[in-house]
TORDRENSE-985319 format. One record per residue (C-alpha): residue number from 1; residue in one letter; z, x, y. Coordinates in steps of 0.2 Angstrom, whole numbers, plus 5000, padded with zeros to 4 digits. Layout:
BEGIN
<atom><baza>NUM</baza><lodren>A</lodren><up>Z</up><east>X</east><north>Y</north></atom>
...
***
This chain:
BEGIN
<atom><baza>1</baza><lodren>X</lodren><up>5562</up><east>5458</east><north>5142</north></atom>
<atom><baza>2</baza><lodren>X</lodren><up>5550</up><east>5458</east><north>5156</north></atom>
<atom><baza>3</baza><lodren>X</lodren><up>5544</up><east>5440</east><north>5161</north></atom>
<atom><baza>4</baza><lodren>X</lodren><up>5525</up><east>5438</east><north>5164</north></atom>
<atom><baza>5</baza><lodren>X</lodren><up>5520</up><east>5435</east><north>5182</north></atom>
<atom><baza>6</baza><lodren>X</lodren><up>5516</up><east>5418</east><north>5186</north></atom>
<atom><baza>7</baza><lodren>X</lodren><up>5499</up><east>5413</east><north>5192</north></atom>
<atom><baza>8</baza><lodren>X</lodren><up>5496</up><east>5406</east><north>5210</north></atom>
<atom><baza>9</baza><lodren>X</lodren><up>5495</up><east>5389</east><north>5203</north></atom>
<atom><baza>10</baza><lodren>X</lodren><up>5510</up><east>5391</east><north>5192</north></atom>
<atom><baza>11</baza><lodren>X</lodren><up>5520</up><east>5397</east><north>5208</north></atom>
<atom><baza>12</baza><lodren>X</lodren><up>5513</up><east>5383</east><north>5218</north></atom>
<atom><baza>13</baza><lodren>X</lodren><up>5518</up><east>5370</east><north>5205</north></atom>
<atom><baza>14</baza><lodren>X</lodren><up>5536</up><east>5377</east><north>5203</north></atom>
<atom><baza>15</baza><lodren>X</lodren><up>5539</up><east>5377</east><north>5222</north></atom>
<atom><baza>16</baza><lodren>X</lodren><up>5532</up><east>5359</east><north>5222</north></atom>
<atom><baza>17</baza><lodren>X</lodren><up>5545</up><east>5354</east><north>5209</north></atom>
<atom><baza>18</baza><lodren>X</lodren><up>5559</up><east>5362</east><north>5218</north></atom>
<atom><baza>19</baza><lodren>X</lodren><up>5554</up><east>5354</east><north>5234</north></atom>
<atom><baza>20</baza><lodren>X</lodren><up>5553</up><east>5337</east><north>5226</north></atom>
<atom><baza>21</baza><lodren>X</lodren><up>5569</up><east>5340</east><north>5217</north></atom>
<atom><baza>22</baza><lodren>X</lodren><up>5578</up><east>5344</east><north>5233</north></atom>
<atom><baza>23</baza><lodren>X</lodren><up>5572</up><east>5328</east><north>5241</north></atom>
<atom><baza>24</baza><lodren>X</lodren><up>5577</up><east>5317</east><north>5225</north></atom>
<atom><baza>25</baza><lodren>X</lodren><up>5594</up><east>5326</east><north>5222</north></atom>
<atom><baza>26</baza><lodren>X</lodren><up>5599</up><east>5325</east><north>5241</north></atom>
<atom><baza>27</baza><lodren>X</lodren><up>5596</up><east>5306</east><north>5241</north></atom>
<atom><baza>28</baza><lodren>X</lodren><up>5602</up><east>5301</east><north>5224</north></atom>
<atom><baza>29</baza><lodren>X</lodren><up>5614</up><east>5315</east><north>5218</north></atom>
<atom><baza>30</baza><lodren>X</lodren><up>5613</up><east>5324</east><north>5201</north></atom>
<atom><baza>31</baza><lodren>X</lodren><up>5618</up><east>5309</east><north>5191</north></atom>
<atom><baza>32</baza><lodren>X</lodren><up>5606</up><east>5297</east><north>5200</north></atom>
<atom><baza>33</baza><lodren>X</lodren><up>5591</up><east>5308</east><north>5200</north></atom>
<atom><baza>34</baza><lodren>X</lodren><up>5579</up><east>5307</east><north>5186</north></atom>
<atom><baza>35</baza><lodren>X</lodren><up>5565</up><east>5319</east><north>5180</north></atom>
<atom><baza>36</baza><lodren>X</lodren><up>5553</up><east>5305</east><north>5182</north></atom>
<atom><baza>37</baza><lodren>X</lodren><up>5557</up><east>5303</east><north>5200</north></atom>
<atom><baza>38</baza><lodren>X</lodren><up>5555</up><east>5322</east><north>5203</north></atom>
<atom><baza>39</baza><lodren>X</lodren><up>5539</up><east>5322</east><north>5194</north></atom>
<atom><baza>40</baza><lodren>X</lodren><up>5532</up><east>5308</east><north>5204</north></atom>
<atom><baza>41</baza><lodren>X</lodren><up>5537</up><east>5316</east><north>5221</north></atom>
<atom><baza>42</baza><lodren>X</lodren><up>5530</up><east>5333</east><north>5215</north></atom>
<atom><baza>43</baza><lodren>X</lodren><up>5514</up><east>5324</east><north>5210</north></atom>
<atom><baza>44</baza><lodren>X</lodren><up>5515</up><east>5331</east><north>5193</north></atom>
<atom><baza>45</baza><lodren>X</lodren><up>5516</up><east>5323</east><north>5176</north></atom>
<atom><baza>46</baza><lodren>X</lodren><up>5533</up><east>5324</east><north>5167</north></atom>
<atom><baza>47</baza><lodren>X</lodren><up>5527</up><east>5335</east><north>5153</north></atom>
<atom><baza>48</baza><lodren>X</lodren><up>5519</up><east>5346</east><north>5166</north></atom>
<atom><baza>49</baza><lodren>X</lodren><up>5536</up><east>5347</east><north>5175</north></atom>
<atom><baza>50</baza><lodren>X</lodren><up>5545</up><east>5351</east><north>5158</north></atom>
<atom><baza>51</baza><lodren>X</lodren><up>5533</up><east>5366</east><north>5156</north></atom>
<atom><baza>52</baza><lodren>X</lodren><up>5541</up><east>5374</east><north>5171</north></atom>
<atom><baza>53</baza><lodren>X</lodren><up>5559</up><east>5368</east><north>5169</north></atom>
<atom><baza>54</baza><lodren>X</lodren><up>5567</up><east>5363</east><north>5152</north></atom>
<atom><baza>55</baza><lodren>X</lodren><up>5579</up><east>5350</east><north>5160</north></atom>
<atom><baza>56</baza><lodren>X</lodren><up>5585</up><east>5341</east><north>5176</north></atom>
<atom><baza>57</baza><lodren>X</lodren><up>5600</up><east>5353</east><north>5175</north></atom>
<atom><baza>58</baza><lodren>X</lodren><up>5589</up><east>5368</east><north>5175</north></atom>
<atom><baza>59</baza><lodren>X</lodren><up>5581</up><east>5362</east><north>5191</north></atom>
<atom><baza>60</baza><lodren>X</lodren><up>5597</up><east>5358</east><north>5199</north></atom>
<atom><baza>61</baza><lodren>X</lodren><up>5605</up><east>5375</east><north>5195</north></atom>
<atom><baza>62</baza><lodren>X</lodren><up>5589</up><east>5384</east><north>5202</north></atom>
<atom><baza>63</baza><lodren>X</lodren><up>5591</up><east>5375</east><north>5218</north></atom>
<atom><baza>64</baza><lodren>X</lodren><up>5610</up><east>5378</east><north>5219</north></atom>
<atom><baza>65</baza><lodren>X</lodren><up>5608</up><east>5397</east><north>5216</north></atom>
<atom><baza>66</baza><lodren>X</lodren><up>5596</up><east>5398</east><north>5230</north></atom>
<atom><baza>67</baza><lodren>X</lodren><up>5607</up><east>5388</east><north>5241</north></atom>
<atom><baza>68</baza><lodren>X</lodren><up>5622</up><east>5398</east><north>5239</north></atom>
<atom><baza>69</baza><lodren>X</lodren><up>5614</up><east>5413</east><north>5246</north></atom>
<atom><baza>70</baza><lodren>X</lodren><up>5608</up><east>5403</east><north>5261</north></atom>
<atom><baza>71</baza><lodren>X</lodren><up>5625</up><east>5395</east><north>5264</north></atom>
<atom><baza>72</baza><lodren>X</lodren><up>5635</up><east>5411</east><north>5263</north></atom>
<atom><baza>73</baza><lodren>X</lodren><up>5624</up><east>5421</east><north>5274</north></atom>
<atom><baza>74</baza><lodren>X</lodren><up>5631</up><east>5416</east><north>5291</north></atom>
<atom><baza>75</baza><lodren>X</lodren><up>5649</up><east>5420</east><north>5285</north></atom>
<atom><baza>76</baza><lodren>X</lodren><up>5643</up><east>5437</east><north>5278</north></atom>
<atom><baza>77</baza><lodren>X</lodren><up>5636</up><east>5441</east><north>5296</north></atom>
<atom><baza>78</baza><lodren>X</lodren><up>5654</up><east>5439</east><north>5304</north></atom>
<atom><baza>79</baza><lodren>X</lodren><up>5656</up><east>5457</east><north>5310</north></atom>
<atom><baza>80</baza><lodren>X</lodren><up>5673</up><east>5465</east><north>5309</north></atom>
<atom><baza>81</baza><lodren>X</lodren><up>5668</up><east>5477</east><north>5323</north></atom>
<atom><baza>82</baza><lodren>X</lodren><up>5662</up><east>5464</east><north>5335</north></atom>
<atom><baza>83</baza><lodren>X</lodren><up>5671</up><east>5454</east><north>5349</north></atom>
<atom><baza>84</baza><lodren>X</lodren><up>5682</up><east>5441</east><north>5340</north></atom>
<atom><baza>85</baza><lodren>X</lodren><up>5678</up><east>5425</east><north>5350</north></atom>
<atom><baza>86</baza><lodren>X</lodren><up>5659</up><east>5430</east><north>5351</north></atom>
<atom><baza>87</baza><lodren>X</lodren><up>5658</up><east>5433</east><north>5332</north></atom>
<atom><baza>88</baza><lodren>X</lodren><up>5667</up><east>5416</east><north>5328</north></atom>
<atom><baza>89</baza><lodren>X</lodren><up>5656</up><east>5406</east><north>5341</north></atom>
<atom><baza>90</baza><lodren>X</lodren><up>5641</up><east>5414</east><north>5333</north></atom>
<atom><baza>91</baza><lodren>X</lodren><up>5647</up><east>5409</east><north>5316</north></atom>
<atom><baza>92</baza><lodren>X</lodren><up>5649</up><east>5391</east><north>5322</north></atom>
<atom><baza>93</baza><lodren>X</lodren><up>5632</up><east>5391</east><north>5329</north></atom>
<atom><baza>94</baza><lodren>X</lodren><up>5624</up><east>5398</east><north>5314</north></atom>
<atom><baza>95</baza><lodren>X</lodren><up>5633</up><east>5385</east><north>5303</north></atom>
<atom><baza>96</baza><lodren>X</lodren><up>5627</up><east>5371</east><north>5315</north></atom>
<atom><baza>97</baza><lodren>X</lodren><up>5609</up><east>5377</east><north>5314</north></atom>
<atom><baza>98</baza><lodren>X</lodren><up>5610</up><east>5377</east><north>5295</north></atom>
<atom><baza>99</baza><lodren>X</lodren><up>5615</up><east>5358</east><north>5296</north></atom>
<atom><baza>100</baza><lodren>X</lodren><up>5600</up><east>5355</east><north>5308</north></atom>
<atom><baza>101</baza><lodren>X</lodren><up>5587</up><east>5365</east><north>5298</north></atom>
<atom><baza>102</baza><lodren>X</lodren><up>5593</up><east>5362</east><north>5280</north></atom>
<atom><baza>103</baza><lodren>X</lodren><up>5601</up><east>5344</east><north>5280</north></atom>
<atom><baza>104</baza><lodren>X</lodren><up>5595</up><east>5341</east><north>5262</north></atom>
<atom><baza>105</baza><lodren>X</lodren><up>5602</up><east>5357</east><north>5256</north></atom>
<atom><baza>106</baza><lodren>X</lodren><up>5619</up><east>5353</east><north>5264</north></atom>
<atom><baza>107</baza><lodren>X</lodren><up>5619</up><east>5336</east><north>5256</north></atom>
<atom><baza>108</baza><lodren>X</lodren><up>5614</up><east>5343</east><north>5239</north></atom>
<atom><baza>109</baza><lodren>X</lodren><up>5629</up><east>5355</east><north>5240</north></atom>
<atom><baza>110</baza><lodren>X</lodren><up>5641</up><east>5341</east><north>5246</north></atom>
<atom><baza>111</baza><lodren>X</lodren><up>5635</up><east>5330</east><north>5231</north></atom>
<atom><baza>112</baza><lodren>X</lodren><up>5639</up><east>5344</east><north>5219</north></atom>
<atom><baza>113</baza><lodren>X</lodren><up>5656</up><east>5347</east><north>5226</north></atom>
<atom><baza>114</baza><lodren>X</lodren><up>5660</up><east>5328</east><north>5226</north></atom>
<atom><baza>115</baza><lodren>X</lodren><up>5656</up><east>5328</east><north>5207</north></atom>
<atom><baza>116</baza><lodren>X</lodren><up>5668</up><east>5342</east><north>5204</north></atom>
<atom><baza>117</baza><lodren>X</lodren><up>5656</up><east>5357</east><north>5206</north></atom>
<atom><baza>118</baza><lodren>X</lodren><up>5652</up><east>5357</east><north>5187</north></atom>
<atom><baza>119</baza><lodren>X</lodren><up>5637</up><east>5368</east><north>5190</north></atom>
<atom><baza>120</baza><lodren>X</lodren><up>5644</up><east>5379</east><north>5204</north></atom>
<atom><baza>121</baza><lodren>X</lodren><up>5662</up><east>5381</east><north>5200</north></atom>
<atom><baza>122</baza><lodren>X</lodren><up>5660</up><east>5399</east><north>5194</north></atom>
<atom><baza>123</baza><lodren>X</lodren><up>5651</up><east>5404</east><north>5210</north></atom>
<atom><baza>124</baza><lodren>X</lodren><up>5664</up><east>5395</east><north>5221</north></atom>
<atom><baza>125</baza><lodren>X</lodren><up>5678</up><east>5403</east><north>5212</north></atom>
<atom><baza>126</baza><lodren>X</lodren><up>5670</up><east>5420</east><north>5212</north></atom>
<atom><baza>127</baza><lodren>X</lodren><up>5657</up><east>5424</east><north>5226</north></atom>
<atom><baza>128</baza><lodren>X</lodren><up>5662</up><east>5411</east><north>5239</north></atom>
<atom><baza>129</baza><lodren>X</lodren><up>5681</up><east>5413</east><north>5237</north></atom>
<atom><baza>130</baza><lodren>X</lodren><up>5680</up><east>5432</east><north>5238</north></atom>
<atom><baza>131</baza><lodren>X</lodren><up>5669</up><east>5431</east><north>5254</north></atom>
<atom><baza>132</baza><lodren>X</lodren><up>5682</up><east>5419</east><north>5262</north></atom>
<atom><baza>133</baza><lodren>X</lodren><up>5696</up><east>5430</east><north>5258</north></atom>
<atom><baza>134</baza><lodren>X</lodren><up>5687</up><east>5445</east><north>5265</north></atom>
<atom><baza>135</baza><lodren>X</lodren><up>5683</up><east>5436</east><north>5281</north></atom>
<atom><baza>136</baza><lodren>X</lodren><up>5700</up><east>5428</east><north>5282</north></atom>
<atom><baza>137</baza><lodren>X</lodren><up>5707</up><east>5446</east><north>5282</north></atom>
<atom><baza>138</baza><lodren>X</lodren><up>5696</up><east>5450</east><north>5297</north></atom>
<atom><baza>139</baza><lodren>X</lodren><up>5702</up><east>5435</east><north>5306</north></atom>
<atom><baza>140</baza><lodren>X</lodren><up>5720</up><east>5439</east><north>5302</north></atom>
<atom><baza>141</baza><lodren>X</lodren><up>5718</up><east>5457</east><north>5309</north></atom>
<atom><baza>142</baza><lodren>X</lodren><up>5711</up><east>5450</east><north>5325</north></atom>
<atom><baza>143</baza><lodren>X</lodren><up>5726</up><east>5439</east><north>5326</north></atom>
<atom><baza>144</baza><lodren>X</lodren><up>5738</up><east>5453</east><north>5323</north></atom>
<atom><baza>145</baza><lodren>X</lodren><up>5730</up><east>5463</east><north>5337</north></atom>
<atom><baza>146</baza><lodren>X</lodren><up>5732</up><east>5448</east><north>5349</north></atom>
<atom><baza>147</baza><lodren>X</lodren><up>5714</up><east>5446</east><north>5351</north></atom>
<atom><baza>148</baza><lodren>X</lodren><up>5714</up><east>5428</east><north>5346</north></atom>
<atom><baza>149</baza><lodren>X</lodren><up>5727</up><east>5415</east><north>5344</north></atom>
<atom><baza>150</baza><lodren>X</lodren><up>5736</up><east>5414</east><north>5327</north></atom>
<atom><baza>151</baza><lodren>X</lodren><up>5731</up><east>5400</east><north>5316</north></atom>
<atom><baza>152</baza><lodren>X</lodren><up>5729</up><east>5399</east><north>5297</north></atom>
<atom><baza>153</baza><lodren>X</lodren><up>5713</up><east>5409</east><north>5294</north></atom>
<atom><baza>154</baza><lodren>X</lodren><up>5706</up><east>5400</east><north>5279</north></atom>
<atom><baza>155</baza><lodren>X</lodren><up>5709</up><east>5383</east><north>5287</north></atom>
<atom><baza>156</baza><lodren>X</lodren><up>5700</up><east>5389</east><north>5302</north></atom>
<atom><baza>157</baza><lodren>X</lodren><up>5685</up><east>5393</east><north>5291</north></atom>
<atom><baza>158</baza><lodren>X</lodren><up>5687</up><east>5376</east><north>5282</north></atom>
<atom><baza>159</baza><lodren>X</lodren><up>5687</up><east>5367</east><north>5299</north></atom>
<atom><baza>160</baza><lodren>X</lodren><up>5671</up><east>5376</east><north>5305</north></atom>
<atom><baza>161</baza><lodren>X</lodren><up>5663</up><east>5370</east><north>5288</north></atom>
<atom><baza>162</baza><lodren>X</lodren><up>5669</up><east>5352</east><north>5291</north></atom>
<atom><baza>163</baza><lodren>X</lodren><up>5664</up><east>5351</east><north>5309</north></atom>
<atom><baza>164</baza><lodren>X</lodren><up>5647</up><east>5358</east><north>5307</north></atom>
<atom><baza>165</baza><lodren>X</lodren><up>5641</up><east>5351</east><north>5290</north></atom>
<atom><baza>166</baza><lodren>X</lodren><up>5646</up><east>5334</east><north>5296</north></atom>
<atom><baza>167</baza><lodren>X</lodren><up>5630</up><east>5333</east><north>5306</north></atom>
<atom><baza>168</baza><lodren>X</lodren><up>5619</up><east>5335</east><north>5290</north></atom>
<atom><baza>169</baza><lodren>X</lodren><up>5630</up><east>5326</east><north>5277</north></atom>
<atom><baza>170</baza><lodren>X</lodren><up>5633</up><east>5311</east><north>5288</north></atom>
<atom><baza>171</baza><lodren>X</lodren><up>5616</up><east>5311</east><north>5297</north></atom>
<atom><baza>172</baza><lodren>X</lodren><up>5614</up><east>5292</east><north>5296</north></atom>
<atom><baza>173</baza><lodren>X</lodren><up>5631</up><east>5289</east><north>5303</north></atom>
<atom><baza>174</baza><lodren>X</lodren><up>5629</up><east>5301</east><north>5317</north></atom>
<atom><baza>175</baza><lodren>X</lodren><up>5612</up><east>5294</east><north>5323</north></atom>
<atom><baza>176</baza><lodren>X</lodren><up>5618</up><east>5276</east><north>5321</north></atom>
<atom><baza>177</baza><lodren>X</lodren><up>5633</up><east>5279</east><north>5332</north></atom>
<atom><baza>178</baza><lodren>X</lodren><up>5624</up><east>5290</east><north>5345</north></atom>
<atom><baza>179</baza><lodren>X</lodren><up>5609</up><east>5279</east><north>5345</north></atom>
<atom><baza>180</baza><lodren>X</lodren><up>5595</up><east>5281</east><north>5358</north></atom>
<atom><baza>181</baza><lodren>X</lodren><up>5608</up><east>5289</east><north>5370</north></atom>
<atom><baza>182</baza><lodren>X</lodren><up>5607</up><east>5306</east><north>5361</north></atom>
<atom><baza>183</baza><lodren>X</lodren><up>5593</up><east>5307</east><north>5348</north></atom>
<atom><baza>184</baza><lodren>X</lodren><up>5596</up><east>5325</east><north>5345</north></atom>
<atom><baza>185</baza><lodren>X</lodren><up>5614</up><east>5328</east><north>5343</north></atom>
<atom><baza>186</baza><lodren>X</lodren><up>5614</up><east>5346</east><north>5340</north></atom>
<atom><baza>187</baza><lodren>X</lodren><up>5614</up><east>5353</east><north>5358</north></atom>
<atom><baza>188</baza><lodren>X</lodren><up>5629</up><east>5343</east><north>5363</north></atom>
<atom><baza>189</baza><lodren>X</lodren><up>5637</up><east>5346</east><north>5346</north></atom>
<atom><baza>190</baza><lodren>X</lodren><up>5635</up><east>5365</east><north>5349</north></atom>
<atom><baza>191</baza><lodren>X</lodren><up>5643</up><east>5364</east><north>5366</north></atom>
<atom><baza>192</baza><lodren>X</lodren><up>5657</up><east>5354</east><north>5361</north></atom>
<atom><baza>193</baza><lodren>X</lodren><up>5662</up><east>5364</east><north>5345</north></atom>
<atom><baza>194</baza><lodren>X</lodren><up>5661</up><east>5380</east><north>5355</north></atom>
<atom><baza>195</baza><lodren>X</lodren><up>5673</up><east>5373</east><north>5368</north></atom>
<atom><baza>196</baza><lodren>X</lodren><up>5684</up><east>5366</east><north>5355</north></atom>
<atom><baza>197</baza><lodren>X</lodren><up>5686</up><east>5383</east><north>5345</north></atom>
<atom><baza>198</baza><lodren>X</lodren><up>5687</up><east>5393</east><north>5361</north></atom>
<atom><baza>199</baza><lodren>X</lodren><up>5702</up><east>5383</east><north>5367</north></atom>
<atom><baza>200</baza><lodren>X</lodren><up>5710</up><east>5384</east><north>5350</north></atom>
<atom><baza>201</baza><lodren>X</lodren><up>5708</up><east>5402</east><north>5348</north></atom>
<atom><baza>202</baza><lodren>X</lodren><up>5712</up><east>5407</east><north>5367</north></atom>
<atom><baza>203</baza><lodren>X</lodren><up>5727</up><east>5419</east><north>5369</north></atom>
***
């Protein structure tokens, strides 16, 4: 069945709800967030919000579905035909840029995982797992060819996730520790992570 096209106002309100929900969910997590909070941030009444989304879970699932595409794109772009170290460093940079540009989305994802991924488990065990296995095979081939040092390829990907997403998920801690000496941590973080992984993978 073809869904009717939304009017400009409907599209604007839907986007406002999702933007507000991202703010509320990233601060309070799924369990701590309420429809009343989301409606208030969106500047809409709760009945108006429910016209667009039937439940808090429906809003959350919509956000997570869009986030999965954004989150997987940097790994999709790891080119098997490229120069290994250059491709890995580009992946590290892209993941760090995601943390810089989409910190709320990163925290939303982290909160979902901490809760046991009840709304994302299928995507994690399906699309994400398949992509990691595909790129791990590429990394393993480069190792077999002697082009990068041999390490566990999946744990290499995990470590890139951990060391880049930290800057979004623990933003308050990062800025509290660095203070005024480094108000923007990302340039130095990028240089440090490239040096770290270059040394780890050098042959």
